[in-house]
C-alpha positions in Angstrom: 157.7 -123.8 -99.8 160.7 -123.4 -102.3 164.3 -122.4 -101.4 164.7 -118.6 -101.6 167.2 -116.4 -102.9 170.0 -115.9 -100.4 172.4 -112.8 -99.6 174.5 -113.7 -102.7 171.6 -113.3 -104.8 170.9 -110.0 -102.9 174.3 -108.6 -103.6 174.1 -109.2 -107.4 170.5 -108.1 -107.6 171.1 -104.9 -105.8 173.7 -103.9 -108.5 171.4 -105.2 -111.3 168.8 -102.7 -109.9 171.0 -99.8 -110.8 170.2 -98.9 -114.5 173.7 -98.1 -115.8 175.6 -100.7 -113.8 177.3 -104.0 -114.4 178.2 -107.0 -112.4 181.2 -109.1 -113.4 180.7 -112.5 -112.0 184.2 -113.8 -111.0 183.4 -117.6 -111.1 182.2 -120.5 -113.3 179.6 -120.0 -116.0 177.1 -122.2 -113.8 177.1 -119.7 -111.1 176.0 -117.0 -113.6 173.1 -118.7 -115.3 170.3 -118.4 -112.6 171.3 -114.7 -111.9 171.4 -114.1 -115.5 167.8 -115.6 -116.2 166.5 -113.9 -113.2 167.8 -110.4 -113.8 166.4 -110.4 -117.4 163.0 -111.5 -116.0 162.7 -108.8 -113.3 164.4 -106.0 -115.0 164.3 -106.3 -118.8 166.0 -103.3 -120.5 167.6 -102.5 -123.9 171.3 -103.6 -123.6 173.5 -103.8 -126.5 173.2 -107.0 -128.2 176.0 -109.5 -128.1 177.0 -112.8 -129.7 177.9 -116.0 -128.0 181.4 -115.4 -129.1 181.5 -112.0 -127.3 184.3 -112.1 -124.8 182.9 -112.8 -121.1 179.2 -112.1 -122.1 178.6 -115.5 -123.7 175.5 -114.4 -125.6 174.0 -112.2 -122.9 174.4 -108.5 -122.3 174.0 -108.8 -118.7 176.3 -110.3 -115.9 179.5 -110.8 -117.8 181.5 -113.8 -116.3 185.1 -114.8 -116.0 184.1 -118.5 -116.5 186.6 -120.3 -114.4 188.1 -123.6 -115.2 189.4 -126.2 -112.7 192.9 -125.2 -113.2 192.1 -121.5 -112.2 191.5 -122.7 -108.7 195.0 -124.0 -108.5 197.1 -121.3 -110.4 194.7 -118.3 -109.9 192.7 -116.4 -112.3 193.8 -112.5 -111.8 194.6 -112.1 -115.5 190.8 -113.2 -116.4 189.5 -110.6 -113.9 191.7 -107.7 -115.1 191.1 -108.5 -118.9 187.2 -108.7 -118.3 187.3 -105.5 -116.6 189.2 -103.8 -119.6 186.7 -105.1 -121.9 183.8 -104.0 -119.7 185.1 -100.6 -119.4 184.8 -100.2 -123.3 181.0 -100.6 -122.8 181.1 -97.6 -120.6 179.1 -98.8 -117.6 178.6 -96.0 -114.9 179.3 -98.5 -112.2 181.0 -102.1 -112.0 180.7 -104.5 -109.1 183.0 -107.5 -109.2 181.1 -110.3 -107.3 183.1 -113.3 -106.6 181.3 -116.7 -106.4 181.8 -118.6 -103.2 184.3 -120.9 -104.8 186.2 -118.1 -106.6 186.6 -116.1 -103.2 188.8 -118.9 -102.1 191.3 -118.6 -104.7 192.5 -115.1 -103.4 192.6 -113.2 -106.6 193.4 -109.5 -105.9 190.2 -108.1 -107.5 190.8 -104.7 -106.2 194.3 -104.4 -107.9 192.7 -105.5 -111.1 190.1 -102.7 -110.8 193.0 -100.2 -110.1 195.1 -101.4 -113.0 192.1 -101.3 -115.4 191.6 -97.7 -114.6 188.2 -98.2 -112.9 188.9 -97.1 -109.2 186.5 -94.3 -109.3 183.6 -96.5 -110.2 184.2 -100.2 -109.2 184.0 -102.2 -106.1 184.6 -105.8 -105.1 181.7 -107.7 -103.3 182.7 -111.0 -102.0 180.6 -114.1 -101.4 180.7 -113.9 -97.6 176.9 -112.8 -97.7 175.8 -116.3 -99.0 174.9 -117.5 -95.6 172.8 -114.2 -94.9 169.2 -113.6 -95.9 168.7 -111.6 -99.1 167.7 -108.5 -97.3 171.2 -108.1 -95.7 172.8 -108.7 -99.0 170.9 -105.9 -100.6 170.9 -103.5 -97.8 174.8 -103.8 -97.4 175.4 -103.6 -101.0 173.4 -100.5 -101.7 175.2 -98.9 -98.7 178.5 -100.0 -100.2 177.6 -98.4 -103.4 176.9 -95.1 -101.6 180.2 -95.2 -99.8 182.2 -96.0 -103.1 180.5 -93.1 -104.8 181.6 -90.9 -101.9 179.3 -88.0 -102.8 180.2 -84.9 -100.6 177.5 -83.5 -98.4 176.0 -80.4 -99.9 172.9 -78.5 -99.8 169.6 -80.3 -98.6 166.6 -80.0 -101.3 163.6 -79.2 -99.1 160.6 -81.4 -99.7 162.4 -84.2 -101.4 162.9 -87.9 -100.4 164.9 -90.9 -101.5 162.7 -94.0 -101.4 164.3 -97.0 -99.8 163.4 -100.7 -99.2 162.2 -101.3 -102.7 164.1 -103.6 -105.0 164.0 -105.4 -108.4 163.0 -108.6 -106.8 160.0 -107.0 -105.1 156.6 -107.7 -106.8 156.1 -105.3 -109.8 158.8 -103.0 -108.3 158.3 -100.3 -111.0 154.6 -100.0 -110.1 155.7 -99.8 -106.4 157.9 -96.8 -107.4 154.8 -95.2 -109.0 152.6 -95.9 -106.2 154.5 -94.7 -103.5 155.9 -91.6 -105.2 152.1 -90.7 -106.1 151.2 -90.9 -102.4 154.2 -89.0 -101.2 153.6 -86.3 -104.1 150.1 -85.9 -102.5 151.9 -84.9 -99.4 154.1 -82.4 -101.3 157.2 -84.7 -101.2 159.2 -85.2 -104.3 160.8 -88.7 -104.7 164.4 -88.0 -106.4 165.6 -91.5 -106.3 164.2 -95.0 -105.9 167.5 -96.5 -104.5 168.4 -99.9 -106.1 164.9 -100.1 -107.9 165.8 -98.8 -111.3 167.7 -95.8 -110.1 170.7 -94.5 -112.1 174.1 -93.6 -110.8 173.3 -90.0 -111.3 170.2 -90.3 -109.3 172.0 -92.1 -106.4 174.5 -89.2 -106.4 171.7 -86.8 -106.4 170.0 -88.7 -103.5 172.2 -87.3 -100.8 170.6 -84.0 -101.3 167.2 -85.5 -100.2 165.7 -84.1 -97.0 164.1 -87.6 -96.1 165.0 -91.3 -96.4 161.7 -93.0 -96.5 161.4 -96.9 -96.3 158.8 -98.9 -98.0 159.8 -102.3 -96.7 162.0 -101.7 -93.8 164.1 -105.0 -93.7 165.8 -103.9 -96.9 166.6 -100.4 -95.7 167.9 -100.3 -92.1 171.5 -100.0 -92.8 171.1 -97.8 -95.8 168.7 -95.4 -93.7 171.4 -95.1 -91.2 174.1 -94.3 -93.5 172.0 -91.5 -95.1 171.4 -90.1 -91.6 175.0 -90.2 -90.4 176.6 -89.2 -93.6 174.2 -86.7 -94.9 171.9 -85.7 -92.2 168.9 -87.3 -94.2 165.8 -87.7 -91.8 165.1 -91.4 -91.8 161.4 -92.6 -91.8 161.4 -96.3 -91.1 157.9 -97.7 -90.2 157.2 -100.7 -88.1 155.5 -102.6 -90.9 155.1 -102.2 -94.6 151.9 -100.4 -96.3 150.4 -103.6 -97.2 146.4 -103.2 -97.0 144.5 -100.1 -96.6 144.8 -99.7 -92.7 148.6 -100.2 -92.8 149.0 -97.7 -95.7 147.0 -95.2 -93.6 149.5 -95.8 -90.9 152.3 -95.3 -93.2 151.1 -92.0 -94.5 150.5 -90.8 -90.9 154.1 -91.8 -89.9 155.5 -90.0 -92.8 153.5 -87.1 -92.1 154.8 -87.1 -88.4 158.4 -87.3 -89.2 158.2 -84.8 -92.1 155.8 -82.3 -91.0 153.9 -82.7 -94.3 150.1 -82.6 -94.6 148.7 -86.1 -94.9 145.1 -85.4 -95.9 145.3 -85.6 -99.6 147.1 -88.9 -99.4 144.8 -90.3 -96.9 141.8 -89.1 -99.2 143.5 -90.8 -102.2 143.7 -94.1 -100.2 139.9 -93.9 -99.0 138.7 -93.3 -102.4 140.3 -96.5 -103.6 138.9 -98.2 -100.4 135.4 -97.2 -101.0 135.7 -98.4 -104.8 137.1 -101.7 -103.5 134.2 -102.4 -101.1 131.7 -101.5 -103.6 133.3 -104.1 -106.0 133.4 -106.6 -103.1 129.7 -106.2 -102.6 129.1 -107.5 -106.1 131.6 -110.5 -105.7 130.0 -113.9 -105.6 132.8 -115.3 -103.4 132.6 -115.7 -99.7 136.0 -115.8 -97.8 134.4 -116.3 -94.2 136.4 -118.9 -92.1 138.9 -119.6 -95.1 142.3 -120.4 -94.1 145.3 -118.5 -95.3 149.1 -119.2 -95.2 151.8 -116.6 -95.8 155.4 -116.8 -96.4 156.9 -113.3 -96.6 159.0 -110.8 -94.5 157.8 -109.7 -91.0 156.8 -106.4 -92.3 154.7 -107.8 -94.9 153.3 -110.8 -93.2 151.8 -109.0 -90.2 149.8 -106.1 -92.0 148.6 -108.8 -94.8 147.6 -111.2 -91.9 145.6 -108.4 -90.1 144.1 -107.3 -93.4 142.9 -110.8 -94.2 141.5 -111.2 -90.6 139.8 -108.0 -90.1 138.5 -107.2 -93.7 137.8 -110.7 -95.1 137.1 -112.8 -91.8 139.9 -115.5 -92.7 142.0 -117.2 -90.4 145.7 -118.0 -90.3 147.0 -121.2 -90.6 150.7 -121.1 -91.4 152.7 -117.8 -91.0 156.5 -117.8 -91.9 159.0 -115.1 -92.1 160.9 -116.0 -95.3 164.1 -116.5 -93.1 164.2 -112.6 -92.4 163.8 -111.0 -88.9 162.4 -107.5 -88.0 161.6 -107.0 -84.4 159.0 -104.3 -84.6 156.8 -106.2 -87.1 157.3 -109.5 -85.1 156.3 -107.8 -82.0 153.1 -106.7 -83.5 152.2 -110.0 -85.0 152.8 -111.9 -81.7 150.3 -109.1 -80.1 147.9 -109.6 -82.8 147.7 -113.4 -82.9 147.5 -113.6 -79.1 144.4 -111.3 -79.3 142.6 -113.5 -81.7 143.6 -116.7 -80.3 145.7 -118.0 -83.3 149.2 -117.8 -82.0 149.9 -121.5 -82.9 149.9 -120.3 -86.7 153.3 -118.7 -86.3 156.0 -120.8 -87.8 153.5 -123.8 -88.0 154.2 -126.6 -90.4 153.4 -125.9 -93.9 149.8 -127.3 -94.6 148.9 -129.9 -97.1 146.1 -127.5 -97.9 145.1 -123.8 -97.2 142.5 -121.7 -99.3 144.7 -118.8 -99.9 148.6 -119.3 -100.1 150.8 -115.9 -100.2 154.2 -116.8 -101.1 156.7 -116.1 -103.9 155.1 -116.8 -107.4 156.6 -120.1 -108.3 155.4 -121.6 -104.9 151.9 -120.0 -105.3 151.6 -121.4 -108.8 152.9 -124.9 -107.8 150.4 -125.1 -105.0 147.5 -124.0 -107.1 148.3 -126.2 -109.9 148.5 -129.1 -107.6 145.3 -128.4 -105.8 147.0 -127.6 -102.4 145.4 -124.1 -102.4 142.5 -122.6 -103.9 144.1 -119.2 -104.7 147.7 -118.4 -104.8 148.9 -115.0 -104.3 152.3 -114.0 -105.9 154.2 -111.7 -103.4 157.6 -111.8 -104.8 160.1 -113.2 -107.2 161.2 -115.8 -108.2 157.9 -115.8 -110.2 159.3 -117.1 -113.6 156.0 -118.2 -115.2 153.9 -115.1 -115.9 154.6 -111.8 -118.0 152.5 -109.1 -116.4 151.4 -106.2 -118.3 148.9 -104.6 -115.8 150.2 -102.9 -112.5 150.4 -105.4 -109.8 152.4 -103.7 -106.9 152.1 -105.2 -103.3 152.2 -101.9 -101.5 149.8 -98.8 -101.0 146.2 -98.6 -102.1 146.9 -100.0 -105.6 148.6 -103.0 -103.8 145.5 -103.7 -101.7 143.6 -103.8 -105.0 145.9 -106.3 -106.4 145.6 -108.6 -103.3 141.9 -108.4 -103.5 142.0 -109.3 -107.0 144.0 -112.4 -106.5 142.1 -113.5 -103.5 138.5 -112.9 -104.8 138.7 -113.8 -108.5 138.9 -117.1 -110.0 141.9 -117.6 -112.3 142.4 -119.5 -115.4 144.3 -122.7 -114.8 144.0 -126.4 -115.2 143.5 -126.7 -111.4 141.1 -124.0 -110.9 139.2 -123.7 -114.0 136.2 -125.9 -113.2 136.1 -124.9 -109.4 133.7 -122.4 -107.9 135.0 -121.9 -104.3 137.1 -123.8 -101.7 134.2 -125.7 -100.5 133.7 -127.5 -103.9 137.5 -128.2 -104.0 137.5 -130.0 -100.7 134.1 -131.6 -101.0 
């Protein structure tokens, strides 16, 4: 499976997930290109158009760059940072983060001083490259906590029945639909989501989020540090699950946990999930596709890998072949996974070698597409970015009841493609 975004990507994409923020990349143009392409893919939005000759933006309205040259690594590039910040200030972003590339961080330019002299001390921070060796979830979690610290919103009144949604981010599969689905479920419980932190939230919404009564996590690996910060700084009640709401059963468990921690009635939310479950099973009865004894492989965060594996095994009678955690650790989900695999006699699947063939492969979109096109899997399930090939118009979240429909859609239906177009099922592929 492919090389995955690391903590350095996480730092940048956490800031890019704030709707009125700007990342200034202090480094060479080459460090910006992949990030620029990715942020335009995952969070396209109407920014001011710029020409190739616009200083620091170089033809793209996202992620301006100081564009370091070889001599800058010898003599320093403080003036470039200061001048870029003054130019960015004229475009009036509400928040600015100076992100130093790994190479630029060795120069030692005083970016904090440049921020102060540019008059941006109240809304700009420096984020160094020391997270490049960390997994992406750490980069995102620490960065969003840093944003909250920088904004320094004072503790005020608590708005009863409100929540800040944590653990979603713009590299998550169809993150906008995740916001909608989880807000719908919480709304059925009488809880209003006032901020989806780092997933399209504005600076104002982040400031307002400190008034939330609850901090509710969807994907806990991306929310542990942030949830603690809300609790310690504002008295926000954290709700951090042992696993993400992936599949009907895990979504039910997530709703019950929220109800237990918040004291809100879960009945309407559970009824919503049950109505989608009945619809899905009626459709499955009409499906001409038998998944019994099919193998599946998953590369995902522990909190996603565990409930997805259990859903496949319990509901579709599929068996695990290779389960990997995407370089991320989360103890509660890992313990649940070990117990589950021991109970079904498939403990050898955990961290097994990537197979030459598996009927169902769940991974990032690029890997899933590559395996399907090369005949190394029957169905590829896109769990997250990078997923650079498709532009999707229908809702395709991974979480909640709607997310379970997306998973079933990908597994059950045959998709267009030169590899799968003439096949009917996995048995015909393998002969």
